[in-house]
mmCIF entry with sequence, helices, sheets and N, C-alpha, C, O atoms, coordinates in Angstrom:
data_MODEL
# 
_entry.id   MODEL 
# 
_entity.id                         1 
_entity.type                       polymer 
_entity.pdbx_number_of_molecules   1 
# 
_entity_poly.entity_id                      1 
_entity_poly.type                           'polypeptide(L)' 
_entity_poly.nstd_linkage                   no 
_entity_poly.nstd_monomer                   no 
_entity_poly.pdbx_seq_one_letter_code       
;(UNK)(UNK)(UNK)(UNK)(UNK)(UNK)(UNK)(UNK)(UNK)(UNK)(UNK)(UNK)(UNK)(UNK)(UNK)(UNK)
(UNK)(UNK)(UNK)(UNK)(UNK)(UNK)(UNK)(UNK)(UNK)(UNK)(UNK)(UNK)(UNK)(UNK)(UNK)(UNK)
(UNK)(UNK)(UNK)(UNK)(UNK)(UNK)(UNK)(UNK)(UNK)(UNK)(UNK)(UNK)(UNK)(UNK)(UNK)(UNK)
(UNK)(UNK)(UNK)(UNK)
;
_entity_poly.pdbx_seq_one_letter_code_can   XXXXXXXXXXXXXXXXXXXXXXXXXXXXXXXXXXXXXXXXXXXXXXXXXXXX 
_entity_poly.pdbx_strand_id                 A 
# 
loop_
_entity_poly_seq.entity_id 
_entity_poly_seq.num 
_entity_poly_seq.mon_id 
_entity_poly_seq.hetero 
1 1  UNK n 
1 2  UNK n 
1 3  UNK n 
1 4  UNK n 
1 5  UNK n 
1 6  UNK n 
1 7  UNK n 
1 8  UNK n 
1 9  UNK n 
1 10 UNK n 
1 11 UNK n 
1 12 UNK n 
1 13 UNK n 
1 14 UNK n 
1 15 UNK n 
1 16 UNK n 
1 17 UNK n 
1 18 UNK n 
1 19 UNK n 
1 20 UNK n 
1 21 UNK n 
1 22 UNK n 
1 23 UNK n 
1 24 UNK n 
1 25 UNK n 
1 26 UNK n 
1 27 UNK n 
1 28 UNK n 
1 29 UNK n 
1 30 UNK n 
1 31 UNK n 
1 32 UNK n 
1 33 UNK n 
1 34 UNK n 
1 35 UNK n 
1 36 UNK n 
1 37 UNK n 
1 38 UNK n 
1 39 UNK n 
1 40 UNK n 
1 41 UNK n 
1 42 UNK n 
1 43 UNK n 
1 44 UNK n 
1 45 UNK n 
1 46 UNK n 
1 47 UNK n 
1 48 UNK n 
1 49 UNK n 
1 50 UNK n 
1 51 UNK n 
1 52 UNK n 
# 
_struct_asym.id          A 
_struct_asym.entity_id   1 
# 
loop_
_struct_conf.conf_type_id 
_struct_conf.id 
_struct_conf.pdbx_PDB_helix_id 
_struct_conf.beg_label_comp_id 
_struct_conf.beg_label_asym_id 
_struct_conf.beg_label_seq_id 
_struct_conf.pdbx_beg_PDB_ins_code 
_struct_conf.end_label_comp_id 
_struct_conf.end_label_asym_id 
_struct_conf.end_label_seq_id 
_struct_conf.pdbx_end_PDB_ins_code 
_struct_conf.beg_auth_comp_id 
_struct_conf.beg_auth_asym_id 
_struct_conf.beg_auth_seq_id 
_struct_conf.end_auth_comp_id 
_struct_conf.end_auth_asym_id 
_struct_conf.end_auth_seq_id 
_struct_conf.pdbx_PDB_helix_class 
_struct_conf.details 
_struct_conf.pdbx_PDB_helix_length 
HELX_P HELX_P1 AA1 UNK A 3  ? UNK A 11 ? UNK A 3  UNK A 11 1 ? 9  
HELX_P HELX_P2 AA2 UNK A 18 ? UNK A 31 ? UNK A 18 UNK A 31 1 ? 14 
HELX_P HELX_P3 AA3 UNK A 37 ? UNK A 41 ? UNK A 37 UNK A 41 5 ? 5  
HELX_P HELX_P4 AA4 UNK A 44 ? UNK A 51 ? UNK A 44 UNK A 51 1 ? 8  
# 
_struct_conf_type.id          HELX_P 
_struct_conf_type.criteria    ? 
_struct_conf_type.reference   ? 
# 
loop_
_atom_site.group_PDB 
_atom_site.id 
_atom_site.type_symbol 
_atom_site.label_atom_id 
_atom_site.label_alt_id 
_atom_site.label_comp_id 
_atom_site.label_asym_id 
_atom_site.label_entity_id 
_atom_site.label_seq_id 
_atom_site.pdbx_PDB_ins_code 
_atom_site.Cartn_x 
_atom_site.Cartn_y 
_atom_site.Cartn_z 
_atom_site.occupancy 
_atom_site.B_iso_or_equiv 
_atom_site.pdbx_formal_charge 
_atom_site.auth_seq_id 
_atom_site.auth_comp_id 
_atom_site.auth_asym_id 
_atom_site.auth_atom_id 
_atom_site.pdbx_PDB_model_num 
ATOM 1   N N  . UNK A 1 1  ? -19.700 14.999 12.132  1.00 0.00 ? 1  UNK A N  1 
ATOM 2   C CA . UNK A 1 1  ? -18.686 15.115 11.104  1.00 0.00 ? 1  UNK A CA 1 
ATOM 3   C C  . UNK A 1 1  ? -18.925 16.417 10.352  1.00 0.00 ? 1  UNK A C  1 
ATOM 4   O O  . UNK A 1 1  ? -20.037 16.681 9.894   1.00 0.00 ? 1  UNK A O  1 
ATOM 5   N N  . UNK A 1 2  ? -17.910 17.205 10.229  1.00 0.00 ? 2  UNK A N  1 
ATOM 6   C CA . UNK A 1 2  ? -18.004 18.465 9.508   1.00 0.00 ? 2  UNK A CA 1 
ATOM 7   C C  . UNK A 1 2  ? -18.063 18.197 8.011   1.00 0.00 ? 2  UNK A C  1 
ATOM 8   O O  . UNK A 1 2  ? -17.277 17.405 7.492   1.00 0.00 ? 2  UNK A O  1 
ATOM 9   N N  . UNK A 1 3  ? -18.977 18.844 7.323   1.00 0.00 ? 3  UNK A N  1 
ATOM 10  C CA . UNK A 1 3  ? -19.134 18.580 5.891   1.00 0.00 ? 3  UNK A CA 1 
ATOM 11  C C  . UNK A 1 3  ? -17.915 19.000 5.081   1.00 0.00 ? 3  UNK A C  1 
ATOM 12  O O  . UNK A 1 3  ? -17.703 18.474 3.988   1.00 0.00 ? 3  UNK A O  1 
ATOM 13  N N  . UNK A 1 4  ? -17.106 19.934 5.583   1.00 0.00 ? 4  UNK A N  1 
ATOM 14  C CA . UNK A 1 4  ? -15.896 20.315 4.847   1.00 0.00 ? 4  UNK A CA 1 
ATOM 15  C C  . UNK A 1 4  ? -14.892 19.167 4.826   1.00 0.00 ? 4  UNK A C  1 
ATOM 16  O O  . UNK A 1 4  ? -14.146 19.011 3.859   1.00 0.00 ? 4  UNK A O  1 
ATOM 17  N N  . UNK A 1 5  ? -14.870 18.363 5.890   1.00 0.00 ? 5  UNK A N  1 
ATOM 18  C CA . UNK A 1 5  ? -13.983 17.197 5.945   1.00 0.00 ? 5  UNK A CA 1 
ATOM 19  C C  . UNK A 1 5  ? -14.419 16.184 4.895   1.00 0.00 ? 5  UNK A C  1 
ATOM 20  O O  . UNK A 1 5  ? -13.592 15.670 4.144   1.00 0.00 ? 5  UNK A O  1 
ATOM 21  N N  . UNK A 1 6  ? -15.708 15.900 4.843   1.00 0.00 ? 6  UNK A N  1 
ATOM 22  C CA . UNK A 1 6  ? -16.240 14.961 3.856   1.00 0.00 ? 6  UNK A CA 1 
ATOM 23  C C  . UNK A 1 6  ? -15.976 15.486 2.451   1.00 0.00 ? 6  UNK A C  1 
ATOM 24  O O  . UNK A 1 6  ? -15.629 14.711 1.560   1.00 0.00 ? 6  UNK A O  1 
ATOM 25  N N  . UNK A 1 7  ? -16.132 16.769 2.243   1.00 0.00 ? 7  UNK A N  1 
ATOM 26  C CA . UNK A 1 7  ? -15.865 17.370 0.933   1.00 0.00 ? 7  UNK A CA 1 
ATOM 27  C C  . UNK A 1 7  ? -14.419 17.139 0.502   1.00 0.00 ? 7  UNK A C  1 
ATOM 28  O O  . UNK A 1 7  ? -14.158 16.851 -0.666  1.00 0.00 ? 7  UNK A O  1 
ATOM 29  N N  . UNK A 1 8  ? -13.485 17.264 1.432   1.00 0.00 ? 8  UNK A N  1 
ATOM 30  C CA . UNK A 1 8  ? -12.064 17.016 1.098   1.00 0.00 ? 8  UNK A CA 1 
ATOM 31  C C  . UNK A 1 8  ? -11.831 15.551 0.771   1.00 0.00 ? 8  UNK A C  1 
ATOM 32  O O  . UNK A 1 8  ? -11.023 15.230 -0.101  1.00 0.00 ? 8  UNK A O  1 
ATOM 33  N N  . UNK A 1 9  ? -12.538 14.650 1.470   1.00 0.00 ? 9  UNK A N  1 
ATOM 34  C CA . UNK A 1 9  ? -12.427 13.224 1.145   1.00 0.00 ? 9  UNK A CA 1 
ATOM 35  C C  . UNK A 1 9  ? -12.926 12.979 -0.266  1.00 0.00 ? 9  UNK A C  1 
ATOM 36  O O  . UNK A 1 9  ? -12.262 12.311 -1.059  1.00 0.00 ? 9  UNK A O  1 
ATOM 37  N N  . UNK A 1 10 ? -14.101 13.522 -0.580  1.00 0.00 ? 10 UNK A N  1 
ATOM 38  C CA . UNK A 1 10 ? -14.702 13.275 -1.886  1.00 0.00 ? 10 UNK A CA 1 
ATOM 39  C C  . UNK A 1 10 ? -13.894 13.879 -3.024  1.00 0.00 ? 10 UNK A C  1 
ATOM 40  O O  . UNK A 1 10 ? -13.879 13.344 -4.132  1.00 0.00 ? 10 UNK A O  1 
ATOM 41  N N  . UNK A 1 11 ? -13.228 14.985 -2.755  1.00 0.00 ? 11 UNK A N  1 
ATOM 42  C CA . UNK A 1 11 ? -12.418 15.619 -3.798  1.00 0.00 ? 11 UNK A CA 1 
ATOM 43  C C  . UNK A 1 11 ? -11.084 14.908 -3.992  1.00 0.00 ? 11 UNK A C  1 
ATOM 44  O O  . UNK A 1 11 ? -10.387 15.142 -4.980  1.00 0.00 ? 11 UNK A O  1 
ATOM 45  N N  . UNK A 1 12 ? -10.729 14.033 -3.042  1.00 0.00 ? 12 UNK A N  1 
ATOM 46  C CA . UNK A 1 12 ? -9.458  13.327 -3.132  1.00 0.00 ? 12 UNK A CA 1 
ATOM 47  C C  . UNK A 1 12 ? -8.289  14.092 -2.555  1.00 0.00 ? 12 UNK A C  1 
ATOM 48  O O  . UNK A 1 12 ? -7.146  13.646 -2.655  1.00 0.00 ? 12 UNK A O  1 
ATOM 49  N N  . UNK A 1 13 ? -8.557  15.250 -1.947  1.00 0.00 ? 13 UNK A N  1 
ATOM 50  C CA . UNK A 1 13 ? -7.472  16.038 -1.360  1.00 0.00 ? 13 UNK A CA 1 
ATOM 51  C C  . UNK A 1 13 ? -6.846  15.343 -0.166  1.00 0.00 ? 13 UNK A C  1 
ATOM 52  O O  . UNK A 1 13 ? -5.638  15.439 0.053   1.00 0.00 ? 13 UNK A O  1 
ATOM 53  N N  . UNK A 1 14 ? -7.660  14.646 0.605   1.00 0.00 ? 14 UNK A N  1 
ATOM 54  C CA . UNK A 1 14 ? -7.180  13.865 1.749   1.00 0.00 ? 14 UNK A CA 1 
ATOM 55  C C  . UNK A 1 14 ? -7.962  12.568 1.814   1.00 0.00 ? 14 UNK A C  1 
ATOM 56  O O  . UNK A 1 14 ? -9.067  12.467 1.281   1.00 0.00 ? 14 UNK A O  1 
ATOM 57  N N  . UNK A 1 15 ? -7.381  11.580 2.471   1.00 0.00 ? 15 UNK A N  1 
ATOM 58  C CA . UNK A 1 15 ? -8.067  10.305 2.683   1.00 0.00 ? 15 UNK A CA 1 
ATOM 59  C C  . UNK A 1 15 ? -8.533  10.243 4.131   1.00 0.00 ? 15 UNK A C  1 
ATOM 60  O O  . UNK A 1 15 ? -7.863  10.759 5.026   1.00 0.00 ? 15 UNK A O  1 
ATOM 61  N N  . UNK A 1 16 ? -9.677  9.614  4.359   1.00 0.00 ? 16 UNK A N  1 
ATOM 62  C CA . UNK A 1 16 ? -10.112 9.436  5.743   1.00 0.00 ? 16 UNK A CA 1 
ATOM 63  C C  . UNK A 1 16 ? -9.111  8.563  6.497   1.00 0.00 ? 16 UNK A C  1 
ATOM 64  O O  . UNK A 1 16 ? -8.445  7.715  5.902   1.00 0.00 ? 16 UNK A O  1 
ATOM 65  N N  . UNK A 1 17 ? -9.011  8.771  7.780   1.00 0.00 ? 17 UNK A N  1 
ATOM 66  C CA . UNK A 1 17 ? -8.123  7.938  8.606   1.00 0.00 ? 17 UNK A CA 1 
ATOM 67  C C  . UNK A 1 17 ? -8.645  6.504  8.608   1.00 0.00 ? 17 UNK A C  1 
ATOM 68  O O  . UNK A 1 17 ? -9.784  6.252  8.215   1.00 0.00 ? 17 UNK A O  1 
ATOM 69  N N  . UNK A 1 18 ? -7.826  5.586  9.042   1.00 0.00 ? 18 UNK A N  1 
ATOM 70  C CA . UNK A 1 18 ? -8.245  4.187  9.128   1.00 0.00 ? 18 UNK A CA 1 
ATOM 71  C C  . UNK A 1 18 ? -9.486  4.022  9.982   1.00 0.00 ? 18 UNK A C  1 
ATOM 72  O O  . UNK A 1 18 ? -10.380 3.242  9.655   1.00 0.00 ? 18 UNK A O  1 
ATOM 73  N N  . UNK A 1 19 ? -9.532  4.757  11.073  1.00 0.00 ? 19 UNK A N  1 
ATOM 74  C CA . UNK A 1 19 ? -10.696 4.702  11.967  1.00 0.00 ? 19 UNK A CA 1 
ATOM 75  C C  . UNK A 1 19 ? -11.954 5.178  11.232  1.00 0.00 ? 19 UNK A C  1 
ATOM 76  O O  . UNK A 1 19 ? -13.005 4.543  11.323  1.00 0.00 ? 19 UNK A O  1 
ATOM 77  N N  . UNK A 1 20 ? -11.847 6.284  10.511  1.00 0.00 ? 20 UNK A N  1 
ATOM 78  C CA . UNK A 1 20 ? -13.012 6.796  9.794   1.00 0.00 ? 20 UNK A CA 1 
ATOM 79  C C  . UNK A 1 20 ? -13.393 5.906  8.614   1.00 0.00 ? 20 UNK A C  1 
ATOM 80  O O  . UNK A 1 20 ? -14.578 5.758  8.318   1.00 0.00 ? 20 UNK A O  1 
ATOM 81  N N  . UNK A 1 21 ? -12.410 5.311  7.934   1.00 0.00 ? 21 UNK A N  1 
ATOM 82  C CA . UNK A 1 21 ? -12.740 4.368  6.852   1.00 0.00 ? 21 UNK A CA 1 
ATOM 83  C C  . UNK A 1 21 ? -13.527 3.187  7.398   1.00 0.00 ? 21 UNK A C  1 
ATOM 84  O O  . UNK A 1 21 ? -14.477 2.725  6.767   1.00 0.00 ? 21 UNK A O  1 
ATOM 85  N N  . UNK A 1 22 ? -13.135 2.702  8.565   1.00 0.00 ? 22 UNK A N  1 
ATOM 86  C CA . UNK A 1 22 ? -13.862 1.583  9.179   1.00 0.00 ? 22 UNK A CA 1 
ATOM 87  C C  . UNK A 1 22 ? -15.290 1.995  9.532   1.00 0.00 ? 22 UNK A C  1 
ATOM 88  O O  . UNK A 1 22 ? -16.224 1.217  9.337   1.00 0.00 ? 22 UNK A O  1 
ATOM 89  N N  . UNK A 1 23 ? -15.464 3.194  10.041  1.00 0.00 ? 23 UNK A N  1 
ATOM 90  C CA . UNK A 1 23 ? -16.802 3.685  10.380  1.00 0.00 ? 23 UNK A CA 1 
ATOM 91  C C  . UNK A 1 23 ? -17.652 3.845  9.126   1.00 0.00 ? 23 UNK A C  1 
ATOM 92  O O  . UNK A 1 23 ? -18.826 3.472  9.115   1.00 0.00 ? 23 UNK A O  1 
ATOM 93  N N  . UNK A 1 24 ? -17.064 4.398  8.072   1.00 0.00 ? 24 UNK A N  1 
ATOM 94  C CA . UNK A 1 24 ? -17.789 4.579  6.811   1.00 0.00 ? 24 UNK A CA 1 
ATOM 95  C C  . UNK A 1 24 ? -18.161 3.216  6.235   1.00 0.00 ? 24 UNK A C  1 
ATOM 96  O O  . UNK A 1 24 ? -19.292 3.011  5.794   1.00 0.00 ? 24 UNK A O  1 
ATOM 97  N N  . UNK A 1 25 ? -17.208 2.288  6.239   1.00 0.00 ? 25 UNK A N  1 
ATOM 98  C CA . UNK A 1 25 ? -17.454 0.947  5.695   1.00 0.00 ? 25 UNK A CA 1 
ATOM 99  C C  . UNK A 1 25 ? -18.571 0.247  6.452   1.00 0.00 ? 25 UNK A C  1 
ATOM 100 O O  . UNK A 1 25 ? -19.388 -0.452 5.853   1.00 0.00 ? 25 UNK A O  1 
ATOM 101 N N  . UNK A 1 26 ? -18.609 0.432  7.756   1.00 0.00 ? 26 UNK A N  1 
ATOM 102 C CA . UNK A 1 26 ? -19.653 -0.177 8.568   1.00 0.00 ? 26 UNK A CA 1 
ATOM 103 C C  . UNK A 1 26 ? -21.032 0.334  8.152   1.00 0.00 ? 26 UNK A C  1 
ATOM 104 O O  . UNK A 1 26 ? -21.986 -0.440 8.071   1.00 0.00 ? 26 UNK A O  1 
ATOM 105 N N  . UNK A 1 27 ? -21.132 1.613  7.895   1.00 0.00 ? 27 UNK A N  1 
ATOM 106 C CA . UNK A 1 27 ? -22.411 2.190  7.471   1.00 0.00 ? 27 UNK A CA 1 
ATOM 107 C C  . UNK A 1 27 ? -22.791 1.731  6.058   1.00 0.00 ? 27 UNK A C  1 
ATOM 108 O O  . UNK A 1 27 ? -23.953 1.420  5.795   1.00 0.00 ? 27 UNK A O  1 
ATOM 109 N N  . UNK A 1 28 ? -21.817 1.690  5.161   1.00 0.00 ? 28 UNK A N  1 
ATOM 110 C CA . UNK A 1 28 ? -22.099 1.219  3.798   1.00 0.00 ? 28 UNK A CA 1 
ATOM 111 C C  . UNK A 1 28 ? -22.534 -0.239 3.831   1.00 0.00 ? 28 UNK A C  1 
ATOM 112 O O  . UNK A 1 28 ? -23.448 -0.630 3.104   1.00 0.00 ? 28 UNK A O  1 
ATOM 113 N N  . UNK A 1 29 ? -21.882 -1.052 4.674   1.00 0.00 ? 29 UNK A N  1 
ATOM 114 C CA . UNK A 1 29 ? -22.193 -2.486 4.756   1.00 0.00 ? 29 UNK A CA 1 
ATOM 115 C C  . UNK A 1 29 ? -23.620 -2.735 5.230   1.00 0.00 ? 29 UNK A C  1 
ATOM 116 O O  . UNK A 1 29 ? -24.193 -3.787 4.949   1.00 0.00 ? 29 UNK A O  1 
ATOM 117 N N  . UNK A 1 30 ? -24.189 -1.782 5.939   1.00 0.00 ? 30 UNK A N  1 
ATOM 118 C CA . UNK A 1 30 ? -25.591 -1.938 6.340   1.00 0.00 ? 30 UNK A CA 1 
ATOM 119 C C  . UNK A 1 30 ? -26.494 -1.980 5.115   1.00 0.00 ? 30 UNK A C  1 
ATOM 120 O O  . UNK A 1 30 ? -27.524 -2.654 5.124   1.00 0.00 ? 30 UNK A O  1 
ATOM 121 N N  . UNK A 1 31 ? -26.109 -1.260 4.058   1.00 0.00 ? 31 UNK A N  1 
ATOM 122 C CA . UNK A 1 31 ? -26.891 -1.232 2.816   1.00 0.00 ? 31 UNK A CA 1 
ATOM 123 C C  . UNK A 1 31 ? -26.350 -2.181 1.755   1.00 0.00 ? 31 UNK A C  1 
ATOM 124 O O  . UNK A 1 31 ? -27.090 -2.648 0.889   1.00 0.00 ? 31 UNK A O  1 
ATOM 125 N N  . UNK A 1 32 ? -25.069 -2.457 1.831   1.00 0.00 ? 32 UNK A N  1 
ATOM 126 C CA . UNK A 1 32 ? -24.391 -3.337 0.867   1.00 0.00 ? 32 UNK A CA 1 
ATOM 127 C C  . UNK A 1 32 ? -23.648 -4.415 1.637   1.00 0.00 ? 32 UNK A C  1 
ATOM 128 O O  . UNK A 1 32 ? -22.445 -4.290 1.870   1.00 0.00 ? 32 UNK A O  1 
ATOM 129 N N  . UNK A 1 33 ? -24.355 -5.485 2.040   1.00 0.00 ? 33 UNK A N  1 
ATOM 130 C CA . UNK A 1 33 ? -23.692 -6.543 2.817   1.00 0.00 ? 33 UNK A CA 1 
ATOM 131 C C  . UNK A 1 33 ? -22.430 -7.051 2.113   1.00 0.00 ? 33 UNK A C  1 
ATOM 132 O O  . UNK A 1 33 ? -22.418 -7.233 0.895   1.00 0.00 ? 33 UNK A O  1 
ATOM 133 N N  . UNK A 1 34 ? -21.395 -7.270 2.878   1.00 0.00 ? 34 UNK A N  1 
ATOM 134 C CA . UNK A 1 34 ? -20.133 -7.738 2.321   1.00 0.00 ? 34 UNK A CA 1 
ATOM 135 C C  . UNK A 1 34 ? -19.134 -6.628 2.066   1.00 0.00 ? 34 UNK A C  1 
ATOM 136 O O  . UNK A 1 34 ? -17.947 -6.896 1.880   1.00 0.00 ? 34 UNK A O  1 
ATOM 137 N N  . UNK A 1 35 ? -19.594 -5.381 2.054   1.00 0.00 ? 35 UNK A N  1 
ATOM 138 C CA . UNK A 1 35 ? -18.674 -4.259 1.859   1.00 0.00 ? 35 UNK A CA 1 
ATOM 139 C C  . UNK A 1 35 ? -17.760 -4.169 3.071   1.00 0.00 ? 35 UNK A C  1 
ATOM 140 O O  . UNK A 1 35 ? -18.213 -4.349 4.202   1.00 0.00 ? 35 UNK A O  1 
ATOM 141 N N  . UNK A 1 36 ? -16.477 -3.893 2.850   1.00 0.00 ? 36 UNK A N  1 
ATOM 142 C CA . UNK A 1 36 ? -15.549 -3.744 3.970   1.00 0.00 ? 36 UNK A CA 1 
ATOM 143 C C  . UNK A 1 36 ? -14.586 -2.595 3.695   1.00 0.00 ? 36 UNK A C  1 
ATOM 144 O O  . UNK A 1 36 ? -14.502 -2.088 2.577   1.00 0.00 ? 36 UNK A O  1 
ATOM 145 N N  . UNK A 1 37 ? -13.873 -2.203 4.726   1.00 0.00 ? 37 UNK A N  1 
ATOM 146 C CA . UNK A 1 37 ? -12.904 -1.114 4.608   1.00 0.00 ? 37 UNK A CA 1 
ATOM 147 C C  . UNK A 1 37 ? -11.800 -1.454 3.610   1.00 0.00 ? 37 UNK A C  1 
ATOM 148 O O  . UNK A 1 37 ? -11.124 -0.554 3.112   1.00 0.00 ? 37 UNK A O  1 
ATOM 149 N N  . UNK A 1 38 ? -11.606 -2.736 3.313   1.00 0.00 ? 38 UNK A N  1 
ATOM 150 C CA . UNK A 1 38 ? -10.589 -3.120 2.324   1.00 0.00 ? 38 UNK A CA 1 
ATOM 151 C C  . UNK A 1 38 ? -10.894 -2.554 0.947   1.00 0.00 ? 38 UNK A C  1 
ATOM 152 O O  . UNK A 1 38 ? -9.983  -2.378 0.138   1.00 0.00 ? 38 UNK A O  1 
ATOM 153 N N  . UNK A 1 39 ? -12.141 -2.271 0.672   1.00 0.00 ? 39 UNK A N  1 
ATOM 154 C CA . UNK A 1 39 ? -12.520 -1.707 -0.631  1.00 0.00 ? 39 UNK A CA 1 
ATOM 155 C C  . UNK A 1 39 ? -11.845 -0.362 -0.870  1.00 0.00 ? 39 UNK A C  1 
ATOM 156 O O  . UNK A 1 39 ? -11.619 0.020  -2.018  1.00 0.00 ? 39 UNK A O  1 
ATOM 157 N N  . UNK A 1 40 ? -11.523 0.356  0.195   1.00 0.00 ? 40 UNK A N  1 
ATOM 158 C CA . UNK A 1 40 ? -10.861 1.651  0.048   1.00 0.00 ? 40 UNK A CA 1 
ATOM 159 C C  . UNK A 1 40 ? -9.458  1.509  -0.539  1.00 0.00 ? 40 UNK A C  1 
ATOM 160 O O  . UNK A 1 40 ? -8.918  2.466  -1.094  1.00 0.00 ? 40 UNK A O  1 
ATOM 161 N N  . UNK A 1 41 ? -8.872  0.334  -0.421  1.00 0.00 ? 41 UNK A N  1 
ATOM 162 C CA . UNK A 1 41 ? -7.518  0.092  -0.922  1.00 0.00 ? 41 UNK A CA 1 
ATOM 163 C C  . UNK A 1 41 ? -7.505  -0.430 -2.352  1.00 0.00 ? 41 UNK A C  1 
ATOM 164 O O  . UNK A 1 41 ? -6.446  -0.515 -2.973  1.00 0.00 ? 41 UNK A O  1 
ATOM 165 N N  . UNK A 1 42 ? -8.667  -0.777 -2.873  1.00 0.00 ? 42 UNK A N  1 
ATOM 166 C CA . UNK A 1 42 ? -8.736  -1.369 -4.216  1.00 0.00 ? 42 UNK A CA 1 
ATOM 167 C C  . UNK A 1 42 ? -8.773  -0.279 -5.285  1.00 0.00 ? 42 UNK A C  1 
ATOM 168 O O  . UNK A 1 42 ? -9.038  0.885  -4.985  1.00 0.00 ? 42 UNK A O  1 
ATOM 169 N N  . UNK A 1 43 ? -8.506  -0.666 -6.540  1.00 0.00 ? 43 UNK A N  1 
ATOM 170 C CA . UNK A 1 43 ? -8.594  0.313  -7.631  1.00 0.00 ? 43 UNK A CA 1 
ATOM 171 C C  . UNK A 1 43 ? -9.989  0.939  -7.688  1.00 0.00 ? 43 UNK A C  1 
ATOM 172 O O  . UNK A 1 43 ? -10.975 0.331  -7.273  1.00 0.00 ? 43 UNK A O  1 
ATOM 173 N N  . UNK A 1 44 ? -10.050 2.145  -8.203  1.00 0.00 ? 44 UNK A N  1 
ATOM 174 C CA . UNK A 1 44 ? -11.294 2.913  -8.226  1.00 0.00 ? 44 UNK A CA 1 
ATOM 175 C C  . UNK A 1 44 ? -12.459 2.136  -8.825  1.00 0.00 ? 44 UNK A C  1 
ATOM 176 O O  . UNK A 1 44 ? -13.554 2.151  -8.264  1.00 0.00 ? 44 UNK A O  1 
ATOM 177 N N  . UNK A 1 45 ? -12.251 1.458  -9.947  1.00 0.00 ? 45 UNK A N  1 
ATOM 178 C CA . UNK A 1 45 ? -13.363 0.740  -10.581 1.00 0.00 ? 45 UNK A CA 1 
ATOM 179 C C  . UNK A 1 45 ? -13.876 -0.400 -9.696  1.00 0.00 ? 45 UNK A C  1 
ATOM 180 O O  . UNK A 1 45 ? -15.075 -0.680 -9.681  1.00 0.00 ? 45 UNK A O  1 
ATOM 181 N N  . UNK A 1 46 ? -12.981 -1.051 -8.965  1.00 0.00 ? 46 UNK A N  1 
ATOM 182 C CA . UNK A 1 46 ? -13.390 -2.110 -8.038  1.00 0.00 ? 46 UNK A CA 1 
ATOM 183 C C  . UNK A 1 46 ? -14.157 -1.512 -6.848  1.00 0.00 ? 46 UNK A C  1 
ATOM 184 O O  . UNK A 1 46 ? -15.155 -2.069 -6.388  1.00 0.00 ? 46 UNK A O  1 
ATOM 185 N N  . UNK A 1 47 ? -13.667 -0.375 -6.370  1.00 0.00 ? 47 UNK A N  1 
ATOM 186 C CA . UNK A 1 47 ? -14.330 0.307  -5.268  1.00 0.00 ? 47 UNK A CA 1 
ATOM 187 C C  . UNK A 1 47 ? -15.761 0.683  -5.669  1.00 0.00 ? 47 UNK A C  1 
ATOM 188 O O  . UNK A 1 47 ? -16.712 0.427  -4.932  1.00 0.00 ? 47 UNK A O  1 
ATOM 189 N N  . UNK A 1 48 ? -15.893 1.294  -6.849  1.00 0.00 ? 48 UNK A N  1 
ATOM 190 C CA . UNK A 1 48 ? -17.212 1.717  -7.306  1.00 0.00 ? 48 UNK A CA 1 
ATOM 191 C C  . UNK A 1 48 ? -18.128 0.516  -7.528  1.00 0.00 ? 48 UNK A C  1 
ATOM 192 O O  . UNK A 1 48 ? -19.327 0.591  -7.258  1.00 0.00 ? 48 UNK A O  1 
ATOM 193 N N  . UNK A 1 49 ? -17.573 -0.586 -8.017  1.00 0.00 ? 49 UNK A N  1 
ATOM 194 C CA . UNK A 1 49 ? -18.382 -1.794 -8.216  1.00 0.00 ? 49 UNK A CA 1 
ATOM 195 C C  . UNK A 1 49 ? -18.871 -2.328 -6.875  1.00 0.00 ? 49 UNK A C  1 
ATOM 196 O O  . UNK A 1 49 ? -19.984 -2.846 -6.788  1.00 0.00 ? 49 UNK A O  1 
ATOM 197 N N  . UNK A 1 50 ? -18.064 -2.213 -5.839  1.00 0.00 ? 50 UNK A N  1 
ATOM 198 C CA . UNK A 1 50 ? -18.467 -2.686 -4.517  1.00 0.00 ? 50 UNK A CA 1 
ATOM 199 C C  . UNK A 1 50 ? -19.614 -1.865 -3.951  1.00 0.00 ? 50 UNK A C  1 
ATOM 200 O O  . UNK A 1 50 ? -20.376 -2.344 -3.111  1.00 0.00 ? 50 UNK A O  1 
ATOM 201 N N  . UNK A 1 51 ? -19.732 -0.628 -4.414  1.00 0.00 ? 51 UNK A N  1 
ATOM 202 C CA . UNK A 1 51 ? -20.814 0.232  -3.949  1.00 0.00 ? 51 UNK A CA 1 
ATOM 203 C C  . UNK A 1 51 ? -22.133 -0.018 -4.657  1.00 0.00 ? 51 UNK A C  1 
ATOM 204 O O  . UNK A 1 51 ? -23.198 0.332  -4.149  1.00 0.00 ? 51 UNK A O  1 
ATOM 205 N N  . UNK A 1 52 ? -22.056 -0.627 -5.834  1.00 0.00 ? 52 UNK A N  1 
ATOM 206 C CA . UNK A 1 52 ? -23.304 -0.803 -6.589  1.00 0.00 ? 52 UNK A CA 1 
ATOM 207 C C  . UNK A 1 52 ? -23.869 -2.190 -6.464  1.00 0.00 ? 52 UNK A C  1 
ATOM 208 O O  . UNK A 1 52 ? -24.914 -2.485 -7.044  1.00 0.00 ? 52 UNK A O  1 
# 
């Protein structure tokens, strides 16, 4: 994954594709059981709470 792509995701300029959101969610879920790609669709505060 090119870091410029991730940088655009983090800045909010673009959203990861559904495929990439699923891949990211899978990796996050390894550290935060129960995390799913659905968190990307929730309000920001809910998303951040799911990460902590």
